N, CA, C, O and the ligand as a Tripos MOL2 file, in Angstrom:
@<TRIPOS>MOLECULE
protein
  285   283    72     0     0
PROTEIN
NO_CHARGES

@<TRIPOS>ATOM
      1 N         104.6650   78.3620  142.0400 N.3       1 MET1
      2 CA        104.9670   79.1510  143.0310 C.3       1 MET1
      3 C         105.9170   78.5240  143.9610 C.2       1 MET1
      4 O         105.6370   77.5100  144.6000 O.2       1 MET1
      5 N         107.0900   79.1630  144.0340 N.am      2 THR2
      6 CA        108.1620   78.5240  144.9340 C.3       2 THR2
      7 C         108.4070   79.3190  146.0080 C.2       2 THR2
      8 O         108.2490   80.5390  145.9960 O.2       2 THR2
      9 N         108.8610   78.5550  147.1190 N.am      3 THR3
     10 CA        109.1730   79.1050  148.3590 C.3       3 THR3
     11 C         110.5500   78.9670  148.6800 C.2       3 THR3
     12 O         110.9720   79.2510  149.8010 O.2       3 THR3
     13 N         111.3540   78.5040  147.6680 N.am      4 LYS4
     14 CA        112.8350   78.1250  147.7550 C.3       4 LYS4
     15 C         113.6510   79.4430  147.5930 C.2       4 LYS4
     16 O         114.7210   79.4020  146.9860 O.2       4 LYS4
     17 N         113.1920   80.5830  148.1030 N.am      5 SER5
     18 CA        114.1450   81.7200  148.0940 C.3       5 SER5
     19 C         115.2520   81.8230  149.0130 C.2       5 SER5
     20 O         116.1690   82.6200  148.8160 O.2       5 SER5
     21 N         115.2000   80.9490  150.1420 N.am      6 ILE6
     22 CA        116.3530   80.8770  150.9450 C.3       6 ILE6
     23 C         117.1920   79.4500  150.8220 C.2       6 ILE6
     24 O         116.6910   78.3310  150.7130 O.2       6 ILE6
     25 N         118.2920   79.7130  150.8590 N.am      7 ALA7
     26 CA        119.2990   78.5840  150.4180 C.3       7 ALA7
     27 C         119.2530   77.5340  151.8990 C.2       7 ALA7
     28 O         120.2280   77.5370  152.6510 O.2       7 ALA7
     29 N         118.2900   76.8520  152.1370 N.am      8 PHE8
     30 CA        118.0820   76.1120  153.1620 C.3       8 PHE8
     31 C         118.9920   74.6250  152.9270 C.2       8 PHE8
     32 O         119.0020   74.1040  151.8120 O.2       8 PHE8
     33 N         119.5970   74.1320  153.8660 N.am      9 LYS9
     34 CA        120.3330   72.8500  153.6670 C.3       9 LYS9
     35 C         119.5660   71.9910  154.3840 C.2       9 LYS9
     36 O         118.9010   72.4260  155.3240 O.2       9 LYS9
     37 N         119.5470   70.5730  154.0230 N.am     10 PRO10
     38 CA        118.8800   69.6240  154.7830 C.3      10 PRO10
     39 C         119.8670   69.0930  156.0370 C.2      10 PRO10
     40 O         121.0670   68.8190  156.0040 O.2      10 PRO10
     41 N         119.0250   69.0550  157.0240 N.am     11 ALA11
     42 CA        119.7490   68.7520  158.3260 C.3      11 ALA11
     43 C         119.8440   67.4100  158.4950 C.2      11 ALA11
     44 O         118.8900   66.7670  158.9340 O.2      11 ALA11
     45 N         120.9590   66.8650  158.1770 N.am     12 ASN12
     46 CA        121.3820   65.4270  158.3250 C.3      12 ASN12
     47 C         122.0020   65.1000  159.5990 C.2      12 ASN12
     48 O         122.4700   63.9750  159.7730 O.2      12 ASN12
     49 N         122.0400   65.9390  160.4510 N.am     13 GLU13
     50 CA        122.6420   65.6210  161.9240 C.3      13 GLU13
     51 C         121.8740   66.4590  162.9020 C.2      13 GLU13
     52 O         121.1090   67.3230  162.4730 O.2      13 GLU13
     53 N         122.0220   66.2650  164.1560 N.am     14 SER14
     54 CA        121.5380   66.9610  165.2680 C.3      14 SER14
     55 C         122.0890   68.3950  165.3040 C.2      14 SER14
     56 O         123.2180   68.7340  165.6590 O.2      14 SER14
     57 N         121.0960   69.1660  164.8780 N.am     15 VAL15
     58 CA        121.4630   70.7090  164.9120 C.3      15 VAL15
     59 C         120.4990   71.5200  165.7870 C.2      15 VAL15
     60 O         119.2880   71.3100  165.7130 O.2      15 VAL15
     61 N         120.9890   72.4070  166.5830 N.am     16 LEU16
     62 CA        119.9400   73.1460  167.4040 C.3      16 LEU16
     63 C         119.7780   74.5970  166.8320 C.2      16 LEU16
     64 O         120.7100   75.2290  166.3350 O.2      16 LEU16
     65 N         118.6010   75.0180  166.9440 N.am     17 ASP17
     66 CA        118.1330   76.4030  166.3530 C.3      17 ASP17
     67 C         118.7990   77.3680  167.2500 C.2      17 ASP17
     68 O         118.6000   77.2560  168.4590 O.2      17 ASP17
     69 N         119.6210   78.3680  166.7680 N.am     18 ALA18
     70 CA        120.2360   79.2610  167.6520 C.3      18 ALA18
     71 C         119.1060   80.3810  168.2010 C.2      18 ALA18
     72 O         119.3640   81.1020  169.1660 O.2      18 ALA18
     73 N         117.9820   80.4390  167.5680 N.am     19 PHE19
     74 CA        116.9980   81.2600  167.9040 C.3      19 PHE19
     75 C         116.1160   80.6110  169.0310 C.2      19 PHE19
     76 O         116.0180   81.1730  170.1220 O.2      19 PHE19
     77 N         115.5690   79.5990  168.8030 N.am     20 THR20
     78 CA        114.7340   78.8630  169.6960 C.3      20 THR20
     79 C         115.3970   77.9500  170.6990 C.2      20 THR20
     80 O         114.8430   77.6720  171.7630 O.2      20 THR20
     81 N         116.6160   77.4720  170.3490 N.am     21 GLY21
     82 CA        117.3530   76.4240  171.0850 C.3      21 GLY21
     83 C         116.7560   75.1360  171.0800 C.2      21 GLY21
     84 O         117.1120   74.2720  171.8800 O.2      21 GLY21
     85 N         115.8220   74.9420  170.1800 N.am     22 GLY22
     86 CA        115.4110   73.6090  170.0180 C.3      22 GLY22
     87 C         115.9470   72.8660  168.8050 C.2      22 GLY22
     88 O         116.6370   73.4800  167.9910 O.2      22 GLY22
     89 N         115.6640   71.5720  168.6410 N.am     23 PRO23
     90 CA        116.3510   71.0060  167.3610 C.3      23 PRO23
     91 C         115.6350   71.2020  166.2770 C.2      23 PRO23
     92 O         114.4050   71.1860  166.2400 O.2      23 PRO23
     93 N         116.5290   71.4330  165.1620 N.am     24 LEU24
     94 CA        116.0050   71.5960  163.8490 C.3      24 LEU24
     95 C         115.7440   70.4190  163.0850 C.2      24 LEU24
     96 O         116.5130   69.4700  162.9380 O.2      24 LEU24
     97 N         114.5120   70.5660  162.5730 N.am     25 ALA25
     98 CA        114.0420   69.4020  161.7260 C.3      25 ALA25
     99 C         113.8840   69.8690  160.2360 C.2      25 ALA25
    100 O         113.3930   70.9800  160.0380 O.2      25 ALA25
    101 N         114.2290   69.1740  159.2920 N.am     26 GLY26
    102 CA        114.0990   69.6040  157.8570 C.3      26 GLY26
    103 C         115.3130   70.6020  157.4820 C.2      26 GLY26
    104 O         116.4900   70.2570  157.5810 O.2      26 GLY26
    105 N         114.9320   71.7710  157.0750 N.am     27 GLU27
    106 CA        115.9260   72.5490  156.5020 C.3      27 GLU27
    107 C         116.2360   73.8090  157.3290 C.2      27 GLU27
    108 O         115.3890   74.3130  158.0670 O.2      27 GLU27
    109 N         117.4390   74.2850  157.1850 N.am     28 PHE28
    110 CA        117.8600   75.4400  157.9670 C.3      28 PHE28
    111 C         118.9200   76.2600  157.2780 C.2      28 PHE28
    112 O         119.5300   75.7920  156.3170 O.2      28 PHE28
    113 N         119.1470   77.4130  157.7180 N.am     29 VAL29
    114 CA        120.1300   78.2170  157.3400 C.3      29 VAL29
    115 C         121.3740   78.3780  158.3550 C.2      29 VAL29
    116 O         121.2030   78.6270  159.5480 O.2      29 VAL29
    117 N         122.5520   78.2240  157.8070 N.am     30 ARG30
    118 CA        123.6640   78.2880  158.8140 C.3      30 ARG30
    119 C         124.5230   79.5660  158.6630 C.2      30 ARG30
    120 O         124.9150   79.8420  157.5290 O.2      30 ARG30
    121 N         124.8410   80.3440  159.6620 N.am     31 CYS31
    122 CA        125.5700   81.5480  159.4490 C.3      31 CYS31
    123 C         126.9100   81.1000  158.9020 C.2      31 CYS31
    124 O         127.4080   80.0690  159.3530 O.2      31 CYS31
    125 N         127.5060   81.7720  157.9980 N.am     32 THR32
    126 CA        128.8240   81.6190  157.5480 C.3      32 THR32
    127 C         129.7730   82.0550  158.3750 C.2      32 THR32
    128 O         130.8780   81.5140  158.4010 O.2      32 THR32
    129 N         129.4450   83.1150  159.1740 N.am     33 LYS33
    130 CA        130.5000   83.6540  160.2380 C.3      33 LYS33
    131 C         130.5630   82.8840  161.5990 C.2      33 LYS33
    132 O         131.6770   82.6200  162.0520 O.2      33 LYS33
    133 N         129.5980   82.5620  162.1810 N.am     34 CYS34
    134 CA        129.4740   81.9520  163.6060 C.3      34 CYS34
    135 C         128.8680   80.7040  163.6410 C.2      34 CYS34
    136 O         128.6930   80.1080  164.7040 O.2      34 CYS34
    137 N         128.4960   80.2110  162.4380 N.am     35 GLN35
    138 CA        127.9420   78.8060  162.4080 C.3      35 GLN35
    139 C         126.5620   78.4690  163.1260 C.2      35 GLN35
    140 O         126.1330   77.3290  163.3040 O.2      35 GLN35
    141 N         125.9300   79.6740  163.5140 N.am     36 CYS36
    142 CA        124.5520   79.5920  164.2010 C.3      36 CYS36
    143 C         123.6030   79.1070  163.1770 C.2      36 CYS36
    144 O         123.5860   79.5590  162.0320 O.2      36 CYS36
    145 N         122.8070   78.1710  163.6120 N.am     37 CYS37
    146 CA        121.7290   77.6830  162.4620 C.3      37 CYS37
    147 C         120.3070   78.0810  163.0370 C.2      37 CYS37
    148 O         119.9610   78.1810  164.2140 O.2      37 CYS37
    149 N         119.5900   78.2780  161.8870 N.am     38 TYR38
    150 CA        118.1450   78.9200  162.0430 C.3      38 TYR38
    151 C         117.3900   78.2600  161.3170 C.2      38 TYR38
    152 O         117.7760   78.0370  160.1690 O.2      38 TYR38
    153 N         116.0790   77.7430  161.7580 N.am     39 GLY39
    154 CA        115.2320   77.1420  160.8800 C.3      39 GLY39
    155 C         114.2910   78.1140  160.2750 C.2      39 GLY39
    156 O         114.4180   79.3200  160.4870 O.2      39 GLY39
    157 N         113.3090   77.6050  159.4950 N.am     40 ALA40
    158 CA        112.4820   78.5790  158.6280 C.3      40 ALA40
    159 C         111.6760   79.6340  159.5010 C.2      40 ALA40
    160 O         111.4970   80.7470  159.0070 O.2      40 ALA40
    161 N         111.2130   79.3730  160.6820 N.am     41 GLU41
    162 CA        110.4840   80.0670  161.4300 C.3      41 GLU41
    163 C         111.3460   81.0630  162.2770 C.2      41 GLU41
    164 O         110.8420   82.1070  162.6920 O.2      41 GLU41
    165 N         112.4950   80.7720  162.5000 N.am     42 SER42
    166 CA        113.6640   81.5710  163.0980 C.3      42 SER42
    167 C         113.9050   82.6160  162.0990 C.2      42 SER42
    168 O         113.8920   83.8110  162.3920 O.2      42 SER42
    169 N         114.1320   82.1560  160.8820 N.am     43 VAL43
    170 CA        114.5400   83.0380  159.6990 C.3      43 VAL43
    171 C         113.6270   84.2650  159.6610 C.2      43 VAL43
    172 O         113.9900   85.4420  159.6680 O.2      43 VAL43
    173 N         112.3150   83.7640  159.6180 N.am     44 ALA44
    174 CA        111.2680   84.7050  159.6250 C.3      44 ALA44
    175 C         111.1850   85.6400  160.7910 C.2      44 ALA44
    176 O         110.8170   86.8060  160.6470 O.2      44 ALA44
    177 N         111.5180   85.1430  161.9160 N.am     45 ALA45
    178 CA        111.3720   86.0150  163.1290 C.3      45 ALA45
    179 C         112.6140   87.0670  163.1160 C.2      45 ALA45
    180 O         112.5260   88.2140  163.5520 O.2      45 ALA45
    181 N         113.7440   86.5140  162.5650 N.am     46 LEU46
    182 CA        114.9450   87.3450  162.4970 C.3      46 LEU46
    183 C         114.6710   88.4230  161.5000 C.2      46 LEU46
    184 O         114.9940   89.5890  161.7280 O.2      46 LEU46
    185 N         114.1140   88.0730  160.4650 N.am     47 ASN47
    186 CA        113.6670   89.0580  159.3890 C.3      47 ASN47
    187 C         112.7630   90.1520  159.9890 C.2      47 ASN47
    188 O         112.9070   91.3190  159.6250 O.2      47 ASN47
    189 N         111.8630   89.8130  160.8720 N.am     48 GLU48
    190 CA        110.8010   90.8820  161.2100 C.3      48 GLU48
    191 C         111.3810   91.5120  162.4350 C.2      48 GLU48
    192 O         110.9260   92.6190  162.7250 O.2      48 GLU48
    193 N         112.2970   91.0060  163.1990 N.am     49 HIS49
    194 CA        112.6730   91.5700  164.5100 C.3      49 HIS49
    195 C         114.0620   92.0300  164.6180 C.2      49 HIS49
    196 O         114.3790   92.9310  165.3950 O.2      49 HIS49
    197 N         114.9540   91.3850  163.8000 N.am     50 ASN50
    198 CA        116.2900   91.5800  163.9540 C.3      50 ASN50
    199 C         116.9460   92.1450  162.6760 C.2      50 ASN50
    200 O         118.1630   92.0380  162.5240 O.2      50 ASN50
    201 N         116.1090   92.7870  161.6870 N.am     51 GLN51
    202 CA        116.5510   93.0670  160.2330 C.3      51 GLN51
    203 C         117.3330   92.0470  159.5230 C.2      51 GLN51
    204 O         118.2050   92.3240  158.6990 O.2      51 GLN51
    205 N         116.9590   90.7370  159.9040 N.am     52 GLY52
    206 CA        117.2290   89.5400  159.2080 C.3      52 GLY52
    207 C         118.9000   89.2530  159.5240 C.2      52 GLY52
    208 O         119.5760   88.5190  158.8030 O.2      52 GLY52
    209 N         119.4050   89.9250  160.6640 N.am     53 LEU53
    210 CA        120.6780   89.6580  160.9290 C.3      53 LEU53
    211 C         120.7940   88.5030  162.0140 C.2      53 LEU53
    212 O         119.9030   88.2090  162.8110 O.2      53 LEU53
    213 N         122.0190   87.9050  161.9170 N.am     54 CYS54
    214 CA        122.2900   86.6510  162.9320 C.3      54 CYS54
    215 C         122.2650   87.2120  164.3360 C.2      54 CYS54
    216 O         122.7740   88.2940  164.6260 O.2      54 CYS54
    217 N         121.6420   86.4150  165.1940 N.am     55 MET55
    218 CA        121.7650   86.7850  166.4360 C.3      55 MET55
    219 C         123.0640   86.6480  167.1360 C.2      55 MET55
    220 O         123.3630   87.3110  168.1290 O.2      55 MET55
    221 N         123.8910   85.6800  166.5260 N.am     56 GLY56
    222 CA        125.0620   85.2990  167.2400 C.3      56 GLY56
    223 C         126.1780   86.4640  166.9160 C.2      56 GLY56
    224 O         126.8260   86.9330  167.8510 O.2      56 GLY56
    225 N         126.3590   86.8650  165.7330 N.am     57 CYS57
    226 CA        127.3300   87.6740  165.2250 C.3      57 CYS57
    227 C         126.8180   89.1080  164.7580 C.2      57 CYS57
    228 O         127.6070   90.0360  164.5750 O.2      57 CYS57
    229 N         125.3650   89.2330  164.5660 N.am     58 ASN58
    230 CA        124.8770   90.2910  163.9500 C.3      58 ASN58
    231 C         125.2920   90.5870  162.6350 C.2      58 ASN58
    232 O         125.2410   91.7210  162.1590 O.2      58 ASN58
    233 N         125.6890   89.6150  162.0540 N.am     59 GLY59
    234 CA        125.9060   89.5780  160.5070 C.3      59 GLY59
    235 C         124.7110   89.0860  159.5050 C.2      59 GLY59
    236 O         123.7760   88.4250  159.9560 O.2      59 GLY59
    237 N         124.7830   89.4100  158.2400 N.am     60 PRO60
    238 CA        123.7900   88.9320  157.5280 C.3      60 PRO60
    239 C         123.8760   87.4780  157.2250 C.2      60 PRO60
    240 O         124.9700   86.9890  156.9460 O.2      60 PRO60
    241 N         122.7460   86.7190  157.2630 N.am     61 LEU61
    242 CA        122.7390   85.4980  157.0690 C.3      61 LEU61
    243 C         122.7750   85.0920  155.5150 C.2      61 LEU61
    244 O         122.2450   85.8890  154.7400 O.2      61 LEU61
    245 N         123.2940   84.0420  155.0440 N.am     62 PRO62
    246 CA        123.1320   83.5330  153.6490 C.3      62 PRO62
    247 C         121.6610   83.3550  153.5140 C.2      62 PRO62
    248 O         121.0220   82.7830  154.3980 O.2      62 PRO62
    249 N         121.0990   83.8280  152.4330 N.am     63 GLY63
    250 CA        119.7970   83.6560  152.0220 C.3      63 GLY63
    251 C         118.6740   84.6080  152.4040 C.2      63 GLY63
    252 O         117.5960   84.7380  151.8240 O.2      63 GLY63
    253 N         119.1500   85.3050  153.5750 N.am     64 ILE64
    254 CA        118.0810   86.1500  154.1600 C.3      64 ILE64
    255 C         117.8300   87.2900  153.2680 C.2      64 ILE64
    256 O         116.6910   87.6940  153.0360 O.2      64 ILE64
    257 N         118.9600   87.8410  152.7380 N.am     65 GLU65
    258 CA        118.8140   89.0370  151.7910 C.3      65 GLU65
    259 C         117.7660   88.7780  150.6270 C.2      65 GLU65
    260 O         116.9050   89.5780  150.2620 O.2      65 GLU65
    261 N         117.9990   87.5040  150.1090 N.am     66 LYS66
    262 CA        117.2270   86.9650  149.0540 C.3      66 LYS66
    263 C         115.8160   86.9240  149.3680 C.2      66 LYS66
    264 O         114.9380   87.2970  148.5910 O.2      66 LYS66
    265 N         115.5860   86.3790  150.7320 N.am     67 ALA67
    266 CA        114.2460   86.2340  151.3190 C.3      67 ALA67
    267 C         113.4460   87.5950  151.3070 C.2      67 ALA67
    268 O         112.2760   87.7400  150.9530 O.2      67 ALA67
    269 N         114.2500   88.4880  151.7320 N.am     68 THR68
    270 CA        113.5250   89.7300  152.0200 C.3      68 THR68
    271 C         113.2900   90.5520  150.7960 C.2      68 THR68
    272 O         112.4080   91.4110  150.8160 O.2      68 THR68
    273 N         114.0480   90.3400  149.6850 N.am     69 THR69
    274 CA        113.9780   91.1280  148.3960 C.3      69 THR69
    275 C         112.8540   90.3460  147.6010 C.2      69 THR69
    276 O         112.5100   90.7910  146.5060 O.2      69 THR69
    277 N         112.3350   89.3330  148.0490 N.am     70 GLN70
    278 CA        111.4380   88.6770  147.1220 C.3      70 GLN70
    279 C         110.0720   89.1600  147.2100 C.2      70 GLN70
    280 O         109.2290   88.7840  146.3950 O.2      70 GLN70
    281 N         109.8100   89.9470  148.1230 N.am     71 TYR71
    282 CA        108.4620   90.6780  148.3710 C.3      71 TYR71
    283 C         108.2060   91.9670  147.4570 C.2      71 TYR71
    284 O         107.1660   92.6140  147.5790 O.2      71 TYR71
    285 ZN        126.3380   84.5790  162.8930 Zn       72 ZN72
@<TRIPOS>BOND
     1     1     2 1
     2     2     3 1
     3     3     4 2
     4     3     5 am
     5     5     6 1
     6     6     7 1
     7     7     8 2
     8     7     9 am
     9     9    10 1
    10    10    11 1
    11    11    12 2
    12    11    13 am
    13    13    14 1
    14    14    15 1
    15    15    16 2
    16    15    17 am
    17    17    18 1
    18    18    19 1
    19    19    20 2
    20    19    21 am
    21    21    22 1
    22    22    23 1
    23    23    24 2
    24    23    25 am
    25    25    26 1
    26    26    27 1
    27    27    28 2
    28    27    29 am
    29    29    30 1
    30    30    31 1
    31    31    32 2
    32    31    33 am
    33    33    34 1
    34    34    35 1
    35    35    36 2
    36    35    37 am
    37    37    38 1
    38    38    39 1
    39    39    40 2
    40    39    41 am
    41    41    42 1
    42    42    43 1
    43    43    44 2
    44    43    45 am
    45    45    46 1
    46    46    47 1
    47    47    48 2
    48    47    49 am
    49    49    50 1
    50    50    51 1
    51    51    52 2
    52    51    53 am
    53    53    54 1
    54    54    55 1
    55    55    56 2
    56    55    57 am
    57    57    58 1
    58    58    59 1
    59    59    60 2
    60    59    61 am
    61    61    62 1
    62    62    63 1
    63    63    64 2
    64    63    65 am
    65    65    66 1
    66    66    67 1
    67    67    68 2
    68    67    69 am
    69    69    70 1
    70    70    71 1
    71    71    72 2
    72    71    73 am
    73    73    74 1
    74    74    75 1
    75    75    76 2
    76    75    77 am
    77    77    78 1
    78    78    79 1
    79    79    80 2
    80    79    81 am
    81    81    82 1
    82    82    83 1
    83    83    84 2
    84    83    85 am
    85    85    86 1
    86    86    87 1
    87    87    88 2
    88    87    89 am
    89    89    90 1
    90    90    91 1
    91    91    92 2
    92    91    93 am
    93    93    94 1
    94    94    95 1
    95    95    96 2
    96    95    97 am
    97    97    98 1
    98    98    99 1
    99    99   100 2
   100    99   101 am
   101   101   102 1
   102   102   103 1
   103   103   104 2
   104   103   105 am
   105   105   106 1
   106   106   107 1
   107   107   108 2
   108   107   109 am
   109   109   110 1
   110   110   111 1
   111   111   112 2
   112   111   113 am
   113   113   114 1
   114   114   115 1
   115   115   116 2
   116   115   117 am
   117   117   118 1
   118   118   119 1
   119   119   120 2
   120   119   121 am
   121   121   122 1
   122   122   123 1
   123   123   124 2
   124   123   125 am
   125   125   126 1
   126   126   127 1
   127   127   128 2
   128   127   129 am
   129   129   130 1
   130   130   131 1
   131   131   132 2
   132   131   133 am
   133   133   134 1
   134   134   135 1
   135   135   136 2
   136   135   137 am
   137   137   138 1
   138   138   139 1
   139   139   140 2
   140   139   141 am
   141   141   142 1
   142   142   143 1
   143   143   144 2
   144   143   145 am
   145   145   146 1
   146   146   147 1
   147   147   148 2
   148   147   149 am
   149   149   150 1
   150   150   151 1
   151   151   152 2
   152   151   153 am
   153   153   154 1
   154   154   155 1
   155   155   156 2
   156   155   157 am
   157   157   158 1
   158   158   159 1
   159   159   160 2
   160   159   161 am
   161   161   162 1
   162   162   163 1
   163   163   164 2
   164   163   165 am
   165   165   166 1
   166   166   167 1
   167   167   168 2
   168   167   169 am
   169   169   170 1
   170   170   171 1
   171   171   172 2
   172   171   173 am
   173   173   174 1
   174   174   175 1
   175   175   176 2
   176   175   177 am
   177   177   178 1
   178   178   179 1
   179   179   180 2
   180   179   181 am
   181   181   182 1
   182   182   183 1
   183   183   184 2
   184   183   185 am
   185   185   186 1
   186   186   187 1
   187   187   188 2
   188   187   189 am
   189   189   190 1
   190   190   191 1
   191   191   192 2
   192   191   193 am
   193   193   194 1
   194   194   195 1
   195   195   196 2
   196   195   197 am
   197   197   198 1
   198   198   199 1
   199   199   200 2
   200   199   201 am
   201   201   202 1
   202   202   203 1
   203   203   204 2
   204   203   205 am
   205   205   206 1
   206   206   207 1
   207   207   208 2
   208   207   209 am
   209   209   210 1
   210   210   211 1
   211   211   212 2
   212   211   213 am
   213   213   214 1
   214   214   215 1
   215   215   216 2
   216   215   217 am
   217   217   218 1
   218   218   219 1
   219   219   220 2
   220   219   221 am
   221   221   222 1
   222   222   223 1
   223   223   224 2
   224   223   225 am
   225   225   226 1
   226   226   227 1
   227   227   228 2
   228   227   229 am
   229   229   230 1
   230   230   231 1
   231   231   232 2
   232   231   233 am
   233   233   234 1
   234   234   235 1
   235   235   236 2
   236   235   237 am
   237   237   238 1
   238   238   239 1
   239   239   240 2
   240   239   241 am
   241   241   242 1
   242   242   243 1
   243   243   244 2
   244   243   245 am
   245   245   246 1
   246   246   247 1
   247   247   248 2
   248   247   249 am
   249   249   250 1
   250   250   251 1
   251   251   252 2
   252   251   253 am
   253   253   254 1
   254   254   255 1
   255   255   256 2
   256   255   257 am
   257   257   258 1
   258   258   259 1
   259   259   260 2
   260   259   261 am
   261   261   262 1
   262   262   263 1
   263   263   264 2
   264   263   265 am
   265   265   266 1
   266   266   267 1
   267   267   268 2
   268   267   269 am
   269   269   270 1
   270   270   271 1
   271   271   272 2
   272   271   273 am
   273   273   274 1
   274   274   275 1
   275   275   276 2
   276   275   277 am
   277   277   278 1
   278   278   279 1
   279   279   280 2
   280   279   281 am
   281   281   282 1
   282   282   283 1
   283   283   284 2
@<TRIPOS>SUBSTRUCTURE
     1 MET1         2 RESIDUE 1 A MET
     2 THR2         6 RESIDUE 1 A THR
     3 THR3        10 RESIDUE 1 A THR
     4 LYS4        14 RESIDUE 1 A LYS
     5 SER5        18 RESIDUE 1 A SER
     6 ILE6        22 RESIDUE 1 A ILE
     7 ALA7        26 RESIDUE 1 A ALA
     8 PHE8        30 RESIDUE 1 A PHE
     9 LYS9        34 RESIDUE 1 A LYS
    10 PRO10       38 RESIDUE 1 A PRO
    11 ALA11       42 RESIDUE 1 A ALA
    12 ASN12       46 RESIDUE 1 A ASN
    13 GLU13       50 RESIDUE 1 A GLU
    14 SER14       54 RESIDUE 1 A SER
    15 VAL15       58 RESIDUE 1 A VAL
    16 LEU16       62 RESIDUE 1 A LEU
    17 ASP17       66 RESIDUE 1 A ASP
    18 ALA18       70 RESIDUE 1 A ALA
    19 PHE19       74 RESIDUE 1 A PHE
    20 THR20       78 RESIDUE 1 A THR
    21 GLY21       82 RESIDUE 1 A GLY
    22 GLY22       86 RESIDUE 1 A GLY
    23 PRO23       90 RESIDUE 1 A PRO
    24 LEU24       94 RESIDUE 1 A LEU
    25 ALA25       98 RESIDUE 1 A ALA
    26 GLY26      102 RESIDUE 1 A GLY
    27 GLU27      106 RESIDUE 1 A GLU
    28 PHE28      110 RESIDUE 1 A PHE
    29 VAL29      114 RESIDUE 1 A VAL
    30 ARG30      118 RESIDUE 1 A ARG
    31 CYS31      122 RESIDUE 1 A CYS
    32 THR32      126 RESIDUE 1 A THR
    33 LYS33      130 RESIDUE 1 A LYS
    34 CYS34      134 RESIDUE 1 A CYS
    35 GLN35      138 RESIDUE 1 A GLN
    36 CYS36      142 RESIDUE 1 A CYS
    37 CYS37      146 RESIDUE 1 A CYS
    38 TYR38      150 RESIDUE 1 A TYR
    39 GLY39      154 RESIDUE 1 A GLY
    40 ALA40      158 RESIDUE 1 A ALA
    41 GLU41      162 RESIDUE 1 A GLU
    42 SER42      166 RESIDUE 1 A SER
    43 VAL43      170 RESIDUE 1 A VAL
    44 ALA44      174 RESIDUE 1 A ALA
    45 ALA45      178 RESIDUE 1 A ALA
    46 LEU46      182 RESIDUE 1 A LEU
    47 ASN47      186 RESIDUE 1 A ASN
    48 GLU48      190 RESIDUE 1 A GLU
    49 HIS49      194 RESIDUE 1 A HIS
    50 ASN50      198 RESIDUE 1 A ASN
    51 GLN51      202 RESIDUE 1 A GLN
    52 GLY52      206 RESIDUE 1 A GLY
    53 LEU53      210 RESIDUE 1 A LEU
    54 CYS54      214 RESIDUE 1 A CYS
    55 MET55      218 RESIDUE 1 A MET
    56 GLY56      222 RESIDUE 1 A GLY
    57 CYS57      226 RESIDUE 1 A CYS
    58 ASN58      230 RESIDUE 1 A ASN
    59 GLY59      234 RESIDUE 1 A GLY
    60 PRO60      238 RESIDUE 1 A PRO
    61 LEU61      242 RESIDUE 1 A LEU
    62 PRO62      246 RESIDUE 1 A PRO
    63 GLY63      250 RESIDUE 1 A GLY
    64 ILE64      254 RESIDUE 1 A ILE
    65 GLU65      258 RESIDUE 1 A GLU
    66 LYS66      262 RESIDUE 1 A LYS
    67 ALA67      266 RESIDUE 1 A ALA
    68 THR68      270 RESIDUE 1 A THR
    69 THR69      274 RESIDUE 1 A THR
    70 GLN70      278 RESIDUE 1 A GLN
    71 TYR71      282 RESIDUE 1 A TYR
    72 ZN72       285 GROUP 0 **** ****
């Protein structure tokens, strides 16, 4: 059973979560349009409350579509 449905990238530098404003640890998704970053919890929250769209540009995030269609 894999949870790798979202294309997370390793956070090898200090990156802030655009949703929580806190530092991201581990893996995250970066918006290709506005470069906002979201950790796994924020991605889940965006899926639930914002149709999986980026808070910064309201565009679809890479990986989110896959994540929502997995269910
Ligand atoms: Zn964006």
